[in-house]
C-alpha positions as CSV (number, residue, x, y, z in Angstrom):
1,M,74.6,-4.5,-41.0
2,S,71.0,-4.4,-42.1
3,E,70.1,-5.1,-45.7
4,P,69.4,-2.0,-47.9
5,G,65.7,-1.2,-47.6
6,A,65.1,-3.4,-44.6
7,P,64.0,-1.8,-41.3
8,R,67.0,-0.9,-39.2
9,P,67.5,-3.0,-36.0
10,T,67.2,-1.1,-32.8
11,A,70.0,-0.4,-30.3
12,V,69.6,1.4,-27.0
13,V,72.6,3.1,-25.4
14,T,72.3,4.6,-22.0
15,G,74.8,7.3,-20.8
16,A,75.0,8.3,-24.4
17,S,75.7,12.0,-23.8
18,S,79.5,11.7,-23.8
19,G,82.5,9.3,-23.7
20,I,82.0,5.6,-24.2
21,G,78.2,5.9,-24.7
22,A,78.4,8.6,-27.4
23,A,81.2,6.7,-29.2
24,T,79.2,3.5,-29.1
25,A,76.1,5.2,-30.4
26,R,78.0,6.5,-33.3
27,L,79.6,3.2,-34.2
28,L,76.3,1.3,-33.9
29,A,74.7,3.8,-36.2
30,A,77.5,3.2,-38.7
31,W,76.7,-0.5,-38.5
32,G,73.1,0.3,-39.6
33,Y,71.3,0.4,-36.3
34,R,68.5,2.8,-35.3
35,V,70.1,4.1,-32.1
36,V,68.0,5.3,-29.2
37,C,70.4,7.7,-27.4
38,A,69.5,8.0,-23.8
39,A,71.1,10.2,-21.1
40,R,70.1,12.8,-18.5
41,R,71.3,15.8,-20.6
42,A,68.6,16.3,-23.2
43,D,70.6,18.8,-25.2
44,R,73.5,16.5,-25.7
45,V,71.5,13.4,-26.7
46,E,69.4,15.5,-29.1
47,T,72.6,16.7,-30.8
48,L,74.0,13.2,-31.0
49,A,70.7,11.8,-32.3
50,R,70.7,14.3,-35.1
51,E,74.3,13.4,-36.0
52,V,73.6,9.6,-36.2
53,D,70.0,9.7,-37.4
54,G,68.9,8.3,-34.1
55,V,66.3,8.9,-31.5
56,P,67.0,11.1,-28.4
57,V,65.5,10.2,-25.0
58,A,66.2,12.3,-21.9
59,C,66.5,9.5,-19.3
60,D,67.7,9.3,-15.8
61,V,68.2,5.6,-15.2
62,T,67.4,6.1,-11.4
63,D,63.9,7.2,-12.3
64,D,61.2,4.6,-12.9
65,D,59.0,6.8,-15.1
66,A,61.9,8.0,-17.2
67,V,63.0,4.3,-17.8
68,A,59.4,3.5,-18.8
69,R,59.4,6.3,-21.3
70,L,62.7,4.9,-22.7
71,A,61.2,1.5,-23.2
72,S,58.2,3.0,-24.9
73,V,60.3,4.9,-27.4
74,A,62.6,2.0,-28.0
75,G,59.6,0.0,-29.3
76,E,58.5,-3.7,-29.3
77,R,61.8,-5.1,-30.6
78,V,65.3,-4.2,-29.3
79,H,68.3,-5.9,-30.7
80,V,71.0,-4.4,-28.7
81,L,71.0,-2.9,-25.2
82,V,74.2,-1.2,-24.0
83,N,73.9,-0.4,-20.3
84,N,76.6,2.3,-20.1
85,A,75.2,4.8,-17.6
86,G,77.2,4.9,-14.4
87,G,80.4,6.5,-13.1
88,A,82.6,7.0,-10.1
89,L,82.5,9.6,-7.3
90,G,85.4,10.4,-5.1
91,L,88.5,8.4,-4.1
92,E,88.2,8.3,-0.3
93,P,89.2,5.3,1.8
94,V,86.3,3.3,3.3
95,A,86.9,4.7,6.7
96,E,86.1,8.2,5.3
97,A,83.4,7.1,2.9
98,D,80.6,9.5,2.0
99,V,77.6,7.3,2.3
100,Q,75.5,9.5,0.0
101,R,78.1,9.2,-2.8
102,W,78.2,5.4,-2.3
103,Q,74.4,5.4,-2.6
104,Q,74.5,7.5,-5.7
105,M,77.0,5.2,-7.4
106,Y,75.0,2.1,-6.4
107,D,71.7,3.6,-7.6
108,T,73.2,4.6,-11.0
109,N,75.5,1.7,-11.8
110,V,73.6,-1.2,-10.3
111,L,69.9,-0.2,-9.9
112,G,70.0,1.9,-13.1
113,T,71.3,-1.1,-15.1
114,L,68.6,-3.3,-13.4
115,R,65.8,-0.9,-14.2
116,V,66.7,-0.5,-17.9
117,T,67.3,-4.2,-18.3
118,K,63.9,-5.2,-16.7
119,A,62.1,-2.6,-18.8
120,L,63.6,-3.7,-22.1
121,L,63.9,-7.4,-21.6
122,P,60.5,-8.2,-23.3
123,A,61.6,-6.3,-26.4
124,L,65.0,-8.1,-26.4
125,V,63.3,-11.4,-26.3
126,A,60.9,-10.3,-29.0
127,A,63.9,-9.7,-31.3
128,G,63.8,-13.4,-32.0
129,G,67.2,-14.5,-31.1
130,D,69.1,-11.4,-32.0
131,G,68.8,-9.7,-28.7
132,V,71.9,-8.9,-26.7
133,V,72.6,-7.1,-23.5
134,V,76.1,-5.5,-23.2
135,N,76.7,-4.3,-19.6
136,V,79.6,-1.8,-19.3
137,G,81.3,-2.9,-16.2
138,S,84.9,-2.2,-15.2
139,I,88.1,-3.9,-14.0
140,A,86.9,-2.3,-10.7
141,G,84.2,-5.0,-10.8
142,L,86.8,-7.7,-10.8
143,L,89.5,-6.4,-8.5
144,A,89.7,-4.0,-5.5
145,Y,92.0,-1.0,-5.2
146,E,92.6,1.5,-2.4
147,G,90.3,4.5,-2.5
148,G,87.9,2.8,-4.9
149,G,85.6,1.3,-2.4
150,G,82.2,2.7,-3.5
151,Y,82.9,2.3,-7.2
152,T,84.3,-1.2,-6.8
153,V,81.3,-2.2,-4.8
154,A,79.0,-0.9,-7.5
155,K,80.9,-2.4,-10.4
156,H,81.2,-5.8,-8.6
157,G,77.4,-5.6,-8.3
158,V,77.1,-5.0,-12.1
159,H,79.4,-8.0,-12.7
160,V,77.5,-10.4,-10.5
161,M,74.1,-9.2,-11.8
162,T,75.3,-9.9,-15.3
163,E,76.4,-13.5,-14.3
164,T,73.0,-14.0,-12.6
165,L,71.0,-12.8,-15.5
166,R,72.9,-15.0,-17.9
167,L,72.1,-18.1,-15.7
168,E,68.4,-17.1,-15.5
169,L,68.0,-16.5,-19.2
170,Y,70.0,-19.6,-20.3
171,D,66.9,-20.9,-22.2
172,Q,65.9,-17.5,-23.7
173,P,66.9,-16.1,-27.0
174,V,68.9,-13.3,-25.4
175,R,72.7,-13.1,-25.0
176,V,74.0,-11.5,-21.8
177,T,77.5,-10.0,-22.0
178,E,79.9,-7.7,-20.1
179,I,82.8,-5.5,-21.0
180,A,85.2,-4.5,-18.3
181,P,87.5,-1.7,-19.4
182,G,90.5,-0.5,-17.5
183,M,91.9,3.0,-17.8
184,V,89.9,5.0,-20.4
185,H,90.8,8.6,-21.0
186,T,87.5,10.4,-21.7
187,D,86.5,14.0,-21.2
188,E,84.3,13.5,-18.1
189,F,85.0,10.3,-16.1
190,A,87.8,11.5,-13.9
191,L,86.4,15.1,-13.9
192,T,83.2,13.8,-12.5
193,R,85.0,11.7,-9.9
194,F,86.9,14.7,-8.6
195,D,84.0,17.2,-8.7
196,G,85.2,19.2,-11.6
197,D,88.8,19.5,-10.4
198,R,90.5,19.3,-13.9
199,E,94.1,19.3,-12.5
200,R,93.4,16.3,-10.3
201,A,91.5,14.6,-13.1
202,E,94.4,15.0,-15.5
203,Q,96.8,13.5,-13.0
204,V,95.0,10.2,-13.4
205,Y,96.4,9.9,-16.9
206,A,99.6,11.8,-16.5
207,G,102.6,10.0,-18.1
208,V,100.5,7.0,-19.2
209,P,101.6,6.0,-22.7
210,G,98.4,5.3,-24.6
211,P,95.5,5.0,-22.2
212,L,92.3,3.6,-23.9
213,V,90.0,6.1,-25.4
214,A,86.2,5.9,-25.8
215,E,86.4,4.7,-29.4
216,D,88.5,1.7,-28.3
217,V,85.8,0.5,-25.9
218,A,83.0,1.3,-28.4
219,D,84.8,-0.9,-31.0
220,A,84.9,-3.8,-28.6
221,V,81.2,-3.3,-27.5
222,V,80.0,-3.3,-31.1
223,W,82.2,-6.4,-31.9
224,M,80.6,-8.2,-29.0
225,A,77.1,-7.2,-30.0
226,T,77.5,-8.2,-33.6
227,R,78.8,-11.7,-33.1
228,P,76.6,-14.5,-34.6
229,A,73.5,-15.1,-32.5
230,H,74.9,-18.4,-31.0
231,V,78.0,-16.7,-29.8
232,N,78.0,-15.2,-26.3
233,V,81.0,-13.2,-25.1
234,D,80.5,-13.6,-21.4
235,L,83.2,-11.2,-20.3
236,L,85.7,-9.1,-22.2
237,V,88.5,-7.3,-20.2
238,L,90.0,-4.4,-22.0
239,K,93.0,-2.5,-20.7
240,P,95.8,-0.4,-22.2
241,R,99.1,-2.1,-22.5
242,A,100.5,0.2,-19.8
243,Q,98.0,-1.0,-17.2
244,A,98.6,-4.4,-15.5
245,A,96.0,-3.8,-12.8
246,P,94.0,-0.9,-11.4
247,H,96.8,-0.1,-9.1
248,K,99.8,-0.9,-11.3
249,V,100.2,1.5,-14.3
250,H,103.4,2.3,-16.2
251,R,104.0,6.1,-16.3
252,L,106.7,7.8,-18.2
253,P,108.8,10.3,-16.2
254,S,107.7,13.9,-16.6
């Protein structure tokens, strides 16, 4: 936490309008950060920013101009960047893939992360050794599962981009980290994946004793970001006890 009276360090969280992003913004604010809350839905990030005494930015990470505005608002020094914007669409097999949906997932998860990281990297370096990037990946970026083709491709891209950036910045005062959550029960992830079909979305979590919640992931993200400056948490895989793999989940009988 920052010292009383000292300027607050700055954290930028994308995808902050709900779920993991909103929970992370709240916890970073509790740790004393000035949180720049970025997401496409302006009304939601404005509400969140008021709650956490942060700064709202309406930002679509697939839009170069919007990302440039985000970098301008964030300022000359950024201590924490949480690349959380992303998501999954559909659960069709590869043979029935919707190319447009695959493109959308790649644009948001991979190229969105790239745009924001590029734009904020000078400010992260300027933080003088305190800069850290936390990319929110997924166990889908480490393992494949049937029906997850487009999402696993995108999250594998995030994973490899994280590894590459770490290699390229090995002599720079910026840490590059990734968290890879498994099943997280949030209000919108599965609902978005299934085009608003709430019954189908709830089936994802049906019978699972204790799936992760957004606050679990936020707690891990903030722990990673607040390690001493010489400590780099390359990859943290976080799953509920009931989930052994993307395709192997314990469910209680209904």
